[in-house]
Structures are given as structure tokens and as C-alpha cells.
All heavy atoms as a GROMACS GRO file, in nm:
protein
  606
    1MET      N    1  17.557   4.619  -2.571
    1MET     CA    2  17.428   4.685  -2.545
    1MET      C    3  17.391   4.781  -2.656
    1MET      O    4  17.468   4.860  -2.702
    1MET     CB    5  17.441   4.760  -2.410
    1MET     CG    6  17.312   4.830  -2.368
    1MET     SD    7  17.339   4.892  -2.197
    1MET     CE    8  17.174   4.885  -2.145
    2VAL      N    9  17.266   4.769  -2.699
    2VAL     CA   10  17.220   4.850  -2.815
    2VAL      C   11  17.154   4.976  -2.752
    2VAL      O   12  17.062   4.970  -2.668
    2VAL     CB   13  17.115   4.772  -2.900
    2VAL    CG1   14  17.063   4.858  -3.004
    2VAL    CG2   15  17.185   4.648  -2.956
    3LYS      N   16  17.195   5.093  -2.808
    3LYS     CA   17  17.133   5.218  -2.763
    3LYS      C   18  17.013   5.243  -2.852
    3LYS      O   19  17.028   5.254  -2.975
    3LYS     CB   20  17.237   5.330  -2.770
    3LYS     CG   21  17.178   5.464  -2.719
    3LYS     CD   22  17.287   5.566  -2.720
    3LYS     CE   23  17.235   5.701  -2.671
    3LYS     NZ   24  17.330   5.806  -2.673
    4VAL      N   25  16.898   5.266  -2.792
    4VAL     CA   26  16.774   5.292  -2.866
    4VAL      C   27  16.755   5.442  -2.873
    4VAL      O   28  16.759   5.509  -2.773
    4VAL     CB   29  16.650   5.223  -2.802
    4VAL    CG1   30  16.523   5.260  -2.875
    4VAL    CG2   31  16.673   5.070  -2.799
    5LYS      N   32  16.739   5.499  -2.994
    5LYS     CA   33  16.719   5.640  -3.012
    5LYS      C   34  16.572   5.670  -2.997
    5LYS      O   35  16.492   5.608  -3.062
    5LYS     CB   36  16.767   5.681  -3.149
    5LYS     CG   37  16.775   5.824  -3.168
    5LYS     CD   38  16.850   5.855  -3.295
    5LYS     CE   39  16.894   5.999  -3.296
    5LYS     NZ   40  16.974   6.031  -3.413
    6THR      N   41  16.538   5.758  -2.908
    6THR     CA   42  16.399   5.798  -2.883
    6THR      C   43  16.367   5.918  -2.980
    6THR      O   44  16.446   6.009  -3.000
    6THR     CB   45  16.375   5.845  -2.743
    6THR    OG1   46  16.490   5.897  -2.688
    6THR    CG2   47  16.318   5.737  -2.656
    7ILE      N   48  16.247   5.912  -3.033
    7ILE     CA   49  16.199   6.013  -3.116
    7ILE      C   50  16.082   6.087  -3.043
    7ILE      O   51  15.984   6.022  -3.005
    7ILE     CB   52  16.150   5.954  -3.248
    7ILE    CG1   53  16.263   5.894  -3.327
    7ILE    CG2   54  16.086   6.068  -3.337
    7ILE    CD1   55  16.217   5.816  -3.452
    8GLU      N   56  16.103   6.217  -3.019
    8GLU     CA   57  15.999   6.290  -2.955
    8GLU      C   58  15.896   6.342  -3.058
    8GLU      O   59  15.937   6.371  -3.170
    8GLU     CB   60  16.061   6.411  -2.883
    8GLU     CG   61  16.156   6.370  -2.766
    8GLU     CD   62  16.207   6.489  -2.694
    8GLU    OE1   63  16.131   6.586  -2.677
    8GLU    OE2   64  16.318   6.479  -2.641
    9THR      N   65  15.771   6.344  -3.019
    9THR     CA   66  15.667   6.399  -3.110
    9THR      C   67  15.645   6.545  -3.074
    9THR      O   68  15.656   6.586  -2.958
    9THR     CB   69  15.540   6.323  -3.106
    9THR    OG1   70  15.488   6.327  -2.970
    9THR    CG2   71  15.552   6.179  -3.154
   10PHE      N   72  15.617   6.629  -3.178
   10PHE     CA   73  15.590   6.769  -3.158
   10PHE      C   74  15.461   6.800  -3.235
   10PHE      O   75  15.463   6.780  -3.353
   10PHE     CB   76  15.708   6.852  -3.212
   10PHE     CG   77  15.686   7.001  -3.193
   10PHE    CD1   78  15.724   7.063  -3.076
   10PHE    CD2   79  15.631   7.076  -3.295
   10PHE    CE1   80  15.703   7.197  -3.057
   10PHE    CE2   81  15.612   7.211  -3.280
   10PHE     CZ   82  15.650   7.272  -3.162
   11ALA      N   83  15.356   6.836  -3.164
   11ALA     CA   84  15.232   6.864  -3.231
   11ALA      C   85  15.221   7.008  -3.280
   11ALA      O   86  15.257   7.098  -3.208
   11ALA     CB   87  15.113   6.839  -3.132
   12ILE      N   88  15.178   7.022  -3.407
   12ILE     CA   89  15.158   7.158  -3.460
   12ILE      C   90  15.008   7.178  -3.481
   12ILE      O   91  14.939   7.091  -3.513
   12ILE     CB   92  15.238   7.175  -3.588
   12ILE    CG1   93  15.190   7.082  -3.698
   12ILE    CG2   94  15.383   7.166  -3.567
   12ILE    CD1   95  15.252   7.119  -3.834
   13ASN      N   96  14.967   7.299  -3.452
   13ASN     CA   97  14.832   7.346  -3.477
   13ASN      C   98  14.830   7.424  -3.602
   13ASN      O   99  14.906   7.516  -3.615
   13ASN     CB  100  14.775   7.420  -3.356
   13ASN     CG  101  14.775   7.341  -3.234
   13ASN    OD1  102  14.735   7.220  -3.234
   13ASN    ND2  103  14.812   7.399  -3.122
   14GLY      N  104  14.748   7.385  -3.699
   14GLY     CA  105  14.748   7.453  -3.825
   14GLY      C  106  14.818   7.367  -3.931
   14GLY      O  107  14.853   7.253  -3.903
   15GLU      N  108  14.838   7.427  -4.048
   15GLU     CA  109  14.890   7.353  -4.162
   15GLU      C  110  15.043   7.326  -4.147
   15GLU      O  111  15.092   7.225  -4.186
   15GLU     CB  112  14.863   7.431  -4.289
   15GLU     CG  113  14.904   7.359  -4.416
   15GLU     CD  114  14.879   7.439  -4.537
   15GLU    OE1  115  14.811   7.545  -4.533
   15GLU    OE2  116  14.925   7.397  -4.644
   16PHE      N  117  15.117   7.426  -4.094
   16PHE     CA  118  15.260   7.417  -4.082
   16PHE      C  119  15.312   7.503  -3.969
   16PHE      O  120  15.235   7.585  -3.911
   16PHE     CB  121  15.331   7.453  -4.219
   16PHE     CG  122  15.310   7.600  -4.251
   16PHE    CD1  123  15.395   7.699  -4.203
   16PHE    CD2  124  15.207   7.639  -4.336
   16PHE    CE1  125  15.375   7.826  -4.235
   16PHE    CE2  126  15.185   7.772  -4.367
   16PHE     CZ  127  15.273   7.866  -4.319
   17ILE      N  128  15.441   7.487  -3.938
   17ILE     CA  129  15.509   7.577  -3.848
   17ILE      C  130  15.649   7.606  -3.912
   17ILE      O  131  15.699   7.519  -3.983
   17ILE     CB  132  15.525   7.509  -3.708
   17ILE    CG1  133  15.583   7.606  -3.608
   17ILE    CG2  134  15.609   7.382  -3.717
   17ILE    CD1  135  15.581   7.552  -3.462
   18THR      N  136  15.705   7.723  -3.882
   18THR     CA  137  15.836   7.750  -3.940
   18THR      C  138  15.944   7.692  -3.850
   18THR      O  139  15.918   7.666  -3.729
   18THR     CB  140  15.859   7.905  -3.954
   18THR    OG1  141  15.863   7.959  -3.821
   18THR    CG2  142  15.754   7.970  -4.042
   19LEU      N  143  16.057   7.671  -3.906
   19LEU     CA  144  16.171   7.618  -3.827
   19LEU      C  145  16.207   7.709  -3.714
   19LEU      O  146  16.233   7.667  -3.603
   19LEU     CB  147  16.290   7.588  -3.920
   19LEU     CG  148  16.417   7.532  -3.853
   19LEU    CD1  149  16.389   7.406  -3.775
   19LEU    CD2  150  16.520   7.510  -3.962
   20GLY      N  151  16.206   7.840  -3.735
   20GLY     CA  152  16.235   7.938  -3.629
   20GLY      C  153  16.135   7.923  -3.513
   20GLY      O  154  16.178   7.934  -3.398
   21GLN      N  155  16.006   7.911  -3.548
   21GLN     CA  156  15.905   7.902  -3.440
   21GLN      C  157  15.926   7.767  -3.364
   21GLN      O  158  15.910   7.763  -3.246
   21GLN     CB  159  15.767   7.908  -3.502
   21GLN     CG  160  15.657   7.913  -3.396
   21GLN     CD  161  15.673   8.040  -3.310
   21GLN    OE1  162  15.678   8.148  -3.359
   21GLN    NE2  163  15.662   8.020  -3.179
   22PHE      N  164  15.959   7.663  -3.435
   22PHE     CA  165  15.982   7.533  -3.367
   22PHE      C  166  16.094   7.550  -3.266
   22PHE      O  167  16.084   7.503  -3.159
   22PHE     CB  168  16.016   7.428  -3.474
   22PHE     CG  169  16.061   7.301  -3.414
   22PHE    CD1  170  15.977   7.202  -3.370
   22PHE    CD2  171  16.203   7.275  -3.396
   22PHE    CE1  172  16.017   7.084  -3.308
   22PHE    CE2  173  16.247   7.157  -3.336
   22PHE     CZ  174  16.155   7.063  -3.293
   23LEU      N  175  16.204   7.610  -3.311
   23LEU     CA  176  16.318   7.628  -3.216
   23LEU      C  177  16.278   7.711  -3.093
   23LEU      O  178  16.324   7.685  -2.984
   23LEU     CB  179  16.434   7.693  -3.289
   23LEU     CG  180  16.500   7.613  -3.403
   23LEU    CD1  181  16.600   7.700  -3.481
   23LEU    CD2  182  16.564   7.487  -3.351
   24LYS      N  183  16.191   7.816  -3.115
   24LYS     CA  184  16.152   7.893  -3.001
   24LYS      C  185  16.057   7.809  -2.910
   24LYS      O  186  16.068   7.813  -2.787
   24LYS     CB  187  16.077   8.018  -3.051
   24LYS     CG  188  16.174   8.120  -3.104
   24LYS     CD  189  16.112   8.260  -3.125
   24LYS     CE  190  15.994   8.257  -3.222
   24LYS     NZ  191  15.944   8.395  -3.245
   25ASP      N  192  15.962   7.734  -2.970
   25ASP     CA  193  15.870   7.653  -2.888
   25ASP      C  194  15.938   7.550  -2.807
   25ASP      O  195  15.893   7.512  -2.704
   25ASP     CB  196  15.762   7.592  -2.984
   25ASP     CG  197  15.665   7.692  -3.035
   25ASP    OD1  198  15.669   7.808  -2.996
   25ASP    OD2  199  15.581   7.650  -3.126
   26GLU      N  200  16.052   7.495  -2.864
   26GLU     CA  201  16.121   7.394  -2.790
   26GLU      C  202  16.234   7.451  -2.696
   26GLU      O  203  16.311   7.380  -2.638
   26GLU     CB  204  16.192   7.295  -2.887
   26GLU     CG  205  16.098   7.191  -2.945
   26GLU     CD  206  16.045   7.101  -2.836
   26GLU    OE1  207  16.115   7.031  -2.770
   26GLU    OE2  208  15.914   7.103  -2.822
   27CYS      N  209  16.232   7.586  -2.684
   27CYS     CA  210  16.322   7.654  -2.598
   27CYS      C  211  16.467   7.633  -2.634
   27CYS      O  212  16.559   7.636  -2.548
   27CYS     CB  213  16.301   7.620  -2.447
   27CYS     SG  214  16.135   7.670  -2.394
   28ILE      N  215  16.496   7.610  -2.759
   28ILE     CA  216  16.634   7.600  -2.810
   28ILE      C  217  16.690   7.744  -2.826
   28ILE      O  218  16.810   7.759  -2.805
   28ILE     CB  219  16.636   7.513  -2.938
   28ILE    CG1  220  16.589   7.371  -2.898
   28ILE    CG2  221  16.772   7.514  -2.994
   28ILE    CD1  222  16.563   7.284  -3.021
   29VAL      N  223  16.605   7.833  -2.870
   29VAL     CA  224  16.644   7.972  -2.882
   29VAL      C  225  16.528   8.053  -2.823
   29VAL      O  226  16.418   8.003  -2.804
   29VAL     CB  227  16.666   8.018  -3.029
   29VAL    CG1  228  16.778   7.936  -3.088
   29VAL    CG2  229  16.542   8.008  -3.109
   30SER      N  230  16.559   8.186  -2.790
   30SER     CA  231  16.450   8.264  -2.729
   30SER      C  232  16.392   8.369  -2.830
   30SER      O  233  16.294   8.432  -2.796
   30SER     CB  234  16.500   8.332  -2.607
   30SER     OG  235  16.610   8.417  -2.637
   31SER      N  236  16.454   8.384  -2.953
   31SER     CA  237  16.403   8.482  -3.047
   31SER      C  238  16.435   8.440  -3.184
   31SER      O  239  16.518   8.354  -3.206
   31SER     CB  240  16.463   8.621  -3.017
   31SER     OG  241  16.601   8.623  -3.055
   32GLY      N  242  16.367   8.508  -3.282
   32GLY     CA  243  16.392   8.473  -3.422
   32GLY      C  244  16.532   8.511  -3.464
   32GLY      O  245  16.595   8.443  -3.547
   33GLY      N  246  16.586   8.620  -3.406
   33GLY     CA  247  16.724   8.662  -3.435
   33GLY      C  248  16.822   8.553  -3.386
   33GLY      O  249  16.919   8.525  -3.455
   34GLN      N  250  16.797   8.498  -3.270
   34GLN     CA  251  16.886   8.391  -3.218
   34GLN      C  252  16.875   8.266  -3.308
   34GLN      O  253  16.970   8.198  -3.326
   34GLN     CB  254  16.847   8.354  -3.079
   34GLN     CG  255  16.903   8.445  -2.973
   34GLN     CD  256  16.880   8.397  -2.836
   34GLN    OE1  257  16.784   8.316  -2.810
   34GLN    NE2  258  16.958   8.439  -2.742
   35ALA      N  259  16.754   8.244  -3.364
   35ALA     CA  260  16.735   8.126  -3.446
   35ALA      C  261  16.823   8.137  -3.574
   35ALA      O  262  16.882   8.037  -3.617
   35ALA     CB  263  16.586   8.113  -3.491
   36LYS      N  264  16.833   8.257  -3.628
   36LYS     CA  265  16.915   8.282  -3.745
   36LYS      C  266  17.062   8.246  -3.720
   36LYS      O  267  17.122   8.172  -3.794
   36LYS     CB  268  16.906   8.430  -3.785
   36LYS     CG  269  16.987   8.465  -3.910
   36LYS     CD  270  16.975   8.614  -3.939
   36LYS     CE  271  17.055   8.650  -4.061
   36LYS     NZ  272  17.039   8.791  -4.095
   37TRP      N  273  17.114   8.286  -3.602
   37TRP     CA  274  17.253   8.259  -3.572
   37TRP      C  275  17.270   8.108  -3.527
   37TRP      O  276  17.374   8.051  -3.557
   37TRP     CB  277  17.304   8.350  -3.460
   37TRP     CG  278  17.310   8.489  -3.512
   37TRP    CD1  279  17.225   8.595  -3.481
   37TRP    CD2  280  17.401   8.542  -3.611
   37TRP    NE1  281  17.261   8.708  -3.553
   37TRP    CE2  282  17.368   8.678  -3.633
   37TRP    CE3  283  17.507   8.486  -3.680
   37TRP    CZ2  284  17.443   8.757  -3.719
   37TRP    CZ3  285  17.576   8.569  -3.769
   37TRP    CH2  286  17.541   8.703  -3.790
   38TYR      N  287  17.171   8.055  -3.459
   38TYR     CA  288  17.177   7.915  -3.421
   38TYR      C  289  17.187   7.829  -3.546
   38TYR      O  290  17.271   7.734  -3.547
   38TYR     CB  291  17.054   7.879  -3.335
   38TYR     CG  292  17.058   7.734  -3.292
   38TYR    CD1  293  17.122   7.700  -3.179
   38TYR    CD2  294  16.994   7.632  -3.370
   38TYR    CE1  295  17.126   7.560  -3.139
   38TYR    CE2  296  17.000   7.499  -3.331
   38TYR     CZ  297  17.065   7.465  -3.212
   38TYR     OH  298  17.069   7.338  -3.172
   39LEU      N  299  17.104   7.856  -3.642
   39LEU     CA  300  17.105   7.769  -3.764
   39LEU      C  301  17.234   7.790  -3.843
   39LEU      O  302  17.272   7.698  -3.917
   39LEU     CB  303  16.982   7.807  -3.854
   39LEU     CG  304  16.848   7.764  -3.794
   39LEU    CD1  305  16.735   7.823  -3.868
   39LEU    CD2  306  16.836   7.616  -3.784
   40LYS      N  307  17.292   7.907  -3.835
   40LYS     CA  308  17.421   7.926  -3.902
   40LYS      C  309  17.537   7.841  -3.842
   40LYS      O  310  17.623   7.788  -3.910
   40LYS     CB  311  17.460   8.079  -3.896
   40LYS     CG  312  17.584   8.108  -3.968
   40LYS     CD  313  17.616   8.256  -3.958
   40LYS     CE  314  17.751   8.283  -4.023
   40LYS     NZ  315  17.795   8.424  -4.004
   41ASP      N  316  17.532   7.823  -3.706
   41ASP     CA  317  17.640   7.762  -3.633
   41ASP      C  318  17.616   7.616  -3.596
   41ASP      O  319  17.710   7.542  -3.564
   41ASP     CB  320  17.670   7.843  -3.502
   41ASP     CG  321  17.725   7.983  -3.535
   41ASP    OD1  322  17.779   8.001  -3.642
   41ASP    OD2  323  17.703   8.071  -3.445
   42SER      N  324  17.491   7.576  -3.594
   42SER     CA  325  17.453   7.444  -3.546
   42SER      C  326  17.381   7.362  -3.652
   42SER      O  327  17.291   7.414  -3.715
   42SER     CB  328  17.366   7.453  -3.417
   42SER     OG  329  17.425   7.534  -3.318
   43PRO      N  330  17.425   7.236  -3.667
   43PRO     CA  331  17.358   7.152  -3.771
   43PRO      C  332  17.214   7.118  -3.731
   43PRO      O  333  17.192   7.072  -3.620
   43PRO     CB  334  17.448   7.030  -3.781
   43PRO     CG  335  17.515   7.020  -3.649
   43PRO     CD  336  17.526   7.163  -3.600
   44VAL      N  337  17.122   7.143  -3.824
   44VAL     CA  338  16.981   7.102  -3.812
   44VAL      C  339  16.946   7.026  -3.931
   44VAL      O  340  16.971   7.075  -4.040
   44VAL     CB  341  16.888   7.229  -3.786
   44VAL    CG1  342  16.744   7.184  -3.785
   44VAL    CG2  343  16.924   7.298  -3.658
   45LEU      N  344  16.889   6.906  -3.909
   45LEU     CA  345  16.848   6.824  -4.024
   45LEU      C  346  16.696   6.818  -4.032
   45LEU      O  347  16.631   6.793  -3.929
   45LEU     CB  348  16.907   6.682  -4.010
   45LEU     CG  349  17.058   6.666  -4.001
   45LEU    CD1  350  17.095   6.524  -3.981
   45LEU    CD2  351  17.126   6.727  -4.123
   46VAL      N  352  16.646   6.840  -4.148
   46VAL     CA  353  16.500   6.823  -4.175
   46VAL      C  354  16.487   6.711  -4.275
   46VAL      O  355  16.538   6.725  -4.389
   46VAL     CB  356  16.442   6.958  -4.223
   46VAL    CG1  357  16.292   6.932  -4.261
   46VAL    CG2  358  16.452   7.067  -4.128
   47ASN      N  359  16.425   6.607  -4.239
   47ASN     CA  360  16.413   6.488  -4.324
   47ASN      C  361  16.549   6.442  -4.377
   47ASN      O  362  16.562   6.398  -4.493
   47ASN     CB  363  16.319   6.514  -4.433
   47ASN     CG  364  16.175   6.544  -4.383
   47ASN    OD1  365  16.130   6.490  -4.283
   47ASN    ND2  366  16.109   6.632  -4.446
   48GLY      N  367  16.652   6.450  -4.297
   48GLY     CA  368  16.785   6.402  -4.330
   48GLY      C  369  16.875   6.500  -4.405
   48GLY      O  370  16.993   6.478  -4.426
   49ASP      N  371  16.819   6.620  -4.439
   49ASP     CA  372  16.893   6.722  -4.512
   49ASP      C  373  16.922   6.840  -4.420
   49ASP      O  374  16.838   6.885  -4.347
   49ASP     CB  375  16.821   6.769  -4.635
   49ASP     CG  376  16.788   6.660  -4.734
   49ASP    OD1  377  16.883   6.577  -4.756
   49ASP    OD2  378  16.681   6.656  -4.799
   50LYS      N  379  17.047   6.893  -4.436
   50LYS     CA  380  17.088   7.011  -4.353
   50LYS      C  381  16.999   7.130  -4.395
   50LYS      O  382  16.972   7.150  -4.512
   50LYS     CB  383  17.238   7.044  -4.379
   50LYS     CG  384  17.285   7.154  -4.290
   50LYS     CD  385  17.429   7.169  -4.303
   50LYS     CE  386  17.493   7.277  -4.216
   50LYS     NZ  387  17.415   7.379  -4.163
   51GLU      N  388  16.950   7.198  -4.295
   51GLU     CA  389  16.864   7.314  -4.319
   51GLU      C  390  16.914   7.433  -4.236
   51GLU      O  391  16.939   7.416  -4.115
   51GLU     CB  392  16.719   7.279  -4.277
   51GLU     CG  393  16.621   7.390  -4.310
   51GLU     CD  394  16.618   7.426  -4.453
   51GLU    OE1  395  16.572   7.349  -4.539
   51GLU    OE2  396  16.656   7.539  -4.487
   52ASP      N  397  16.922   7.548  -4.297
   52ASP     CA  398  16.962   7.670  -4.225
   52ASP      C  399  16.874   7.789  -4.246
   52ASP      O  400  16.903   7.901  -4.209
   52ASP     CB  401  17.105   7.709  -4.263
   52ASP     CG  402  17.126   7.740  -4.414
   52ASP    OD1  403  17.021   7.737  -4.482
   52ASP    OD2  404  17.234   7.765  -4.456
   53ARG      N  405  16.748   7.762  -4.303
   53ARG     CA  406  16.656   7.870  -4.322
   53ARG      C  407  16.550   7.865  -4.205
   53ARG      O  408  16.471   7.773  -4.194
   53ARG     CB  409  16.582   7.856  -4.450
   53ARG     CG  410  16.671   7.864  -4.572
   53ARG     CD  411  16.605   7.828  -4.699
   53ARG     NE  412  16.568   7.686  -4.696
   53ARG     CZ  413  16.470   7.631  -4.768
   53ARG    NH1  414  16.397   7.704  -4.847
   53ARG    NH2  415  16.439   7.504  -4.756
   54ARG      N  416  16.545   7.976  -4.129
   54ARG     CA  417  16.453   7.982  -4.017
   54ARG      C  418  16.308   7.984  -4.065
   54ARG      O  419  16.214   7.953  -3.991
   54ARG     CB  420  16.484   8.089  -3.918
   54ARG     CG  421  16.471   8.231  -3.981
   54ARG     CD  422  16.507   8.335  -3.878
   54ARG     NE  423  16.516   8.458  -3.947
   54ARG     CZ  424  16.510   8.574  -3.891
   54ARG    NH1  425  16.498   8.585  -3.761
   54ARG    NH2  426  16.520   8.688  -3.958
   55GLY      N  427  16.283   8.030  -4.191
   55GLY     CA  428  16.154   8.040  -4.242
   55GLY      C  429  16.102   7.913  -4.313
   55GLY      O  430  15.992   7.909  -4.358
   56ARG      N  431  16.183   7.805  -4.305
   56ARG     CA  432  16.145   7.676  -4.365
   56ARG      C  433  16.016   7.624  -4.305
   56ARG      O  434  16.006   7.622  -4.180
   56ARG     CB  435  16.260   7.576  -4.342
   56ARG     CG  436  16.223   7.431  -4.361
   56ARG     CD  437  16.212   7.391  -4.509
   56ARG     NE  438  16.159   7.259  -4.522
   56ARG     CZ  439  16.231   7.149  -4.553
   56ARG    NH1  440  16.364   7.162  -4.567
   56ARG    NH2  441  16.178   7.036  -4.568
   57LYS      N  442  15.920   7.594  -4.386
   57LYS     CA  443  15.794   7.547  -4.338
   57LYS      C  444  15.808   7.394  -4.304
   57LYS      O  445  15.855   7.319  -4.387
   57LYS     CB  446  15.683   7.565  -4.435
   57LYS     CG  447  15.653   7.714  -4.463
   57LYS     CD  448  15.545   7.730  -4.568
   57LYS     CE  449  15.518   7.879  -4.590
   57LYS     NZ  450  15.423   7.900  -4.699
   58LEU      N  451  15.756   7.358  -4.190
   58LEU     CA  452  15.760   7.220  -4.143
   58LEU      C  453  15.617   7.171  -4.139
   58LEU      O  454  15.525   7.241  -4.084
   58LEU     CB  455  15.825   7.214  -4.000
   58LEU     CG  456  15.965   7.269  -3.992
   58LEU    CD1  457  16.008   7.271  -3.851
   58LEU    CD2  458  16.060   7.193  -4.081
   59TYR      N  459  15.589   7.055  -4.179
   59TYR     CA  460  15.457   6.991  -4.190
   59TYR      C  461  15.453   6.862  -4.112
   59TYR      O  462  15.554   6.800  -4.087
   59TYR     CB  463  15.423   6.963  -4.339
   59TYR     CG  464  15.419   7.094  -4.424
   59TYR    CD1  465  15.527   7.129  -4.492
   59TYR    CD2  466  15.302   7.161  -4.434
   59TYR    CE1  467  15.529   7.249  -4.572
   59TYR    CE2  468  15.294   7.277  -4.510
   59TYR     CZ  469  15.407   7.317  -4.582
   59TYR     OH  470  15.403   7.432  -4.656
   60PRO      N  471  15.330   6.818  -4.073
   60PRO     CA  472  15.316   6.692  -4.003
   60PRO      C  473  15.381   6.583  -4.091
   60PRO      O  474  15.367   6.583  -4.217
   60PRO     CB  475  15.166   6.675  -3.998
   60PRO     CG  476  15.105   6.811  -3.995
   60PRO     CD  477  15.197   6.891  -4.088
   61GLY      N  478  15.454   6.498  -4.029
   61GLY     CA  479  15.530   6.390  -4.094
   61GLY      C  480  15.676   6.423  -4.114
   61GLY      O  481  15.760   6.333  -4.134
   62ASP      N  482  15.716   6.547  -4.105
   62ASP     CA  483  15.858   6.589  -4.117
   62ASP      C  484  15.930   6.539  -3.991
   62ASP      O  485  15.875   6.532  -3.881
   62ASP     CB  486  15.871   6.741  -4.124
   62ASP     CG  487  15.837   6.791  -4.263
   62ASP    OD1  488  15.834   6.711  -4.359
   62ASP    OD2  489  15.827   6.915  -4.279
   63ARG      N  490  16.060   6.508  -4.005
   63ARG     CA  491  16.145   6.466  -3.901
   63ARG      C  492  16.261   6.563  -3.894
   63ARG      O  493  16.318   6.600  -3.989
   63ARG     CB  494  16.199   6.324  -3.922
   63ARG     CG  495  16.093   6.220  -3.902
   63ARG     CD  496  16.151   6.084  -3.902
   63ARG     NE  497  16.050   5.983  -3.862
   63ARG     CZ  498  16.068   5.890  -3.774
   63ARG    NH1  499  16.186   5.878  -3.716
   63ARG    NH2  500  15.973   5.806  -3.749
   64LEU      N  501  16.292   6.603  -3.771
   64LEU     CA  502  16.403   6.696  -3.745
   64LEU      C  503  16.503   6.637  -3.646
   64LEU      O  504  16.460   6.564  -3.560
   64LEU     CB  505  16.347   6.826  -3.677
   64LEU     CG  506  16.279   6.924  -3.766
   64LEU    CD1  507  16.135   6.882  -3.789
   64LEU    CD2  508  16.279   7.057  -3.702
   65THR      N  509  16.629   6.665  -3.670
   65THR     CA  510  16.731   6.637  -3.575
   65THR      C  511  16.794   6.769  -3.535
   65THR      O  512  16.847   6.840  -3.616
   65THR     CB  513  16.834   6.545  -3.635
   65THR    OG1  514  16.771   6.428  -3.685
   65THR    CG2  515  16.944   6.508  -3.533
   66VAL      N  516  16.779   6.801  -3.406
   66VAL     CA  517  16.825   6.924  -3.347
   66VAL      C  518  16.888   6.902  -3.215
   66VAL      O  519  16.830   6.833  -3.128
   66VAL     CB  520  16.708   7.021  -3.330
   66VAL    CG1  521  16.757   7.160  -3.270
   66VAL    CG2  522  16.630   7.046  -3.454
   67ALA      N  523  17.011   6.950  -3.194
   67ALA     CA  524  17.082   6.940  -3.071
   67ALA      C  525  17.084   6.801  -3.016
   67ALA      O  526  17.065   6.772  -2.899
   67ALA     CB  527  17.024   7.037  -2.963
   68GLY      N  528  17.104   6.703  -3.103
   68GLY     CA  529  17.121   6.560  -3.063
   68GLY      C  530  16.988   6.494  -3.039
   68GLY      O  531  16.986   6.380  -3.000
   69LYS      N  532  16.877   6.559  -3.058
   69LYS     CA  533  16.743   6.499  -3.040
   69LYS      C  534  16.675   6.486  -3.172
   69LYS      O  535  16.693   6.569  -3.264
   69LYS     CB  536  16.657   6.586  -2.945
   69LYS     CG  537  16.698   6.590  -2.806
   69LYS     CD  538  16.601   6.667  -2.724
   69LYS     CE  539  16.638   6.671  -2.577
   69LYS     NZ  540  16.540   6.751  -2.493
   70GLU      N  541  16.587   6.388  -3.181
   70GLU     CA  542  16.512   6.365  -3.307
   70GLU      C  543  16.362   6.390  -3.275
   70GLU      O  544  16.314   6.344  -3.171
   70GLU     CB  545  16.534   6.226  -3.362
   70GLU     CG  546  16.481   6.212  -3.496
   70GLU     CD  547  16.528   6.085  -3.566
   70GLU    OE1  548  16.636   6.028  -3.526
   70GLU    OE2  549  16.464   6.035  -3.660
   71TYR      N  550  16.298   6.461  -3.362
   71TYR     CA  551  16.157   6.500  -3.348
   71TYR      C  552  16.080   6.459  -3.472
   71TYR      O  553  16.131   6.460  -3.576
   71TYR     CB  554  16.139   6.650  -3.333
   71TYR     CG  555  16.205   6.712  -3.216
   71TYR    CD1  556  16.343   6.756  -3.222
   71TYR    CD2  557  16.141   6.732  -3.094
   71TYR    CE1  558  16.405   6.814  -3.116
   71TYR    CE2  559  16.207   6.790  -2.986
   71TYR     CZ  560  16.335   6.828  -2.997
   71TYR     OH  561  16.401   6.889  -2.886
   72GLU      N  562  15.955   6.415  -3.446
   72GLU     CA  563  15.863   6.393  -3.559
   72GLU      C  564  15.743   6.484  -3.531
   72GLU      O  565  15.684   6.485  -3.427
   72GLU     CB  566  15.812   6.244  -3.561
   72GLU     CG  567  15.718   6.222  -3.674
   72GLU     CD  568  15.677   6.081  -3.693
   72GLU    OE1  569  15.716   5.994  -3.610
   72GLU    OE2  570  15.604   6.051  -3.789
   73LEU      N  571  15.708   6.557  -3.638
   73LEU     CA  572  15.594   6.653  -3.627
   73LEU      C  573  15.468   6.579  -3.657
   73LEU      O  574  15.461   6.500  -3.750
   73LEU     CB  575  15.615   6.766  -3.727
   73LEU     CG  576  15.701   6.884  -3.673
   73LEU    CD1  577  15.843   6.831  -3.648
   73LEU    CD2  578  15.694   7.000  -3.765
   74VAL      N  579  15.368   6.606  -3.575
   74VAL     CA  580  15.235   6.540  -3.590
   74VAL      C  581  15.133   6.656  -3.584
   74VAL      O  582  15.158   6.769  -3.533
   74VAL     CB  583  15.207   6.440  -3.477
   74VAL    CG1  584  15.302   6.319  -3.486
   74VAL    CG2  585  15.208   6.504  -3.338
   75GLN      N  586  15.015   6.626  -3.639
   75GLN     CA  587  14.909   6.724  -3.643
   75GLN      C  588  14.843   6.729  -3.501
   75GLN      O  589  14.808   6.628  -3.448
   75GLN     CB  590  14.802   6.685  -3.741
   75GLN     CG  591  14.690   6.783  -3.764
   75GLN     CD  592  14.741   6.919  -3.817
   75GLN    OE1  593  14.808   6.923  -3.925
   75GLN    NE2  594  14.713   7.028  -3.750
   76GLY      N  595  14.833   6.850  -3.447
   76GLY     CA  596  14.765   6.872  -3.318
   76GLY      C  597  14.617   6.885  -3.338
   76GLY      O  598  14.565   6.862  -3.447
   77LEU      N  599  14.553   6.928  -3.235
   77LEU     CA  600  14.403   6.944  -3.236
   77LEU      C  601  14.369   7.079  -3.302
   77LEU      O  602  14.424   7.174  -3.299
   77LEU     CB  603  14.347   6.935  -3.096
   77LEU     CG  604  14.372   6.803  -3.028
   77LEU    CD1  605  14.326   6.812  -2.886
   77LEU    CD2  606  14.300   6.695  -3.103
   0.00000   0.00000   0.00000
């Protein structure tokens, strides 16, 4: 049996969103301070590369892997 990986879409309003804000919006962390420690201890991939900067700008088309889930950022309204 083949396991199909689902990719969730995440809409951003504006030009970009920071990685820390993304983690807060997805309820992975509750504050920017927690995001700093989360990124230090947990692997987060942005477009396949490990990322640990909470201020990293994410743009539509970027793909993230966080906590075993994969996300694709899309432009919101």
C-alpha cells in the first residue's frame, strides 16, 4: 500500500510572512519566544533546507515541512 503525503495550503495576505508568524498562525507555538526555542530544537525545512531563523521571510510558492506536515504557501486575498 502506498502512503500519499498530503500537502496543506497556507494563504498569506501581503507580500510575505515570517517563519515565526507562520508557526504562531498554525498554533505550533504561542509566542515569538517559543518560536525561537522551537526552531532550535525541532527540524523545520523551507524548500528542502533546514531553517532555524524565526525572521525568515516566506513567500507564496515556498514549501515548509514542520512537525511531520508539509505546507505550500499561496497568495491570499
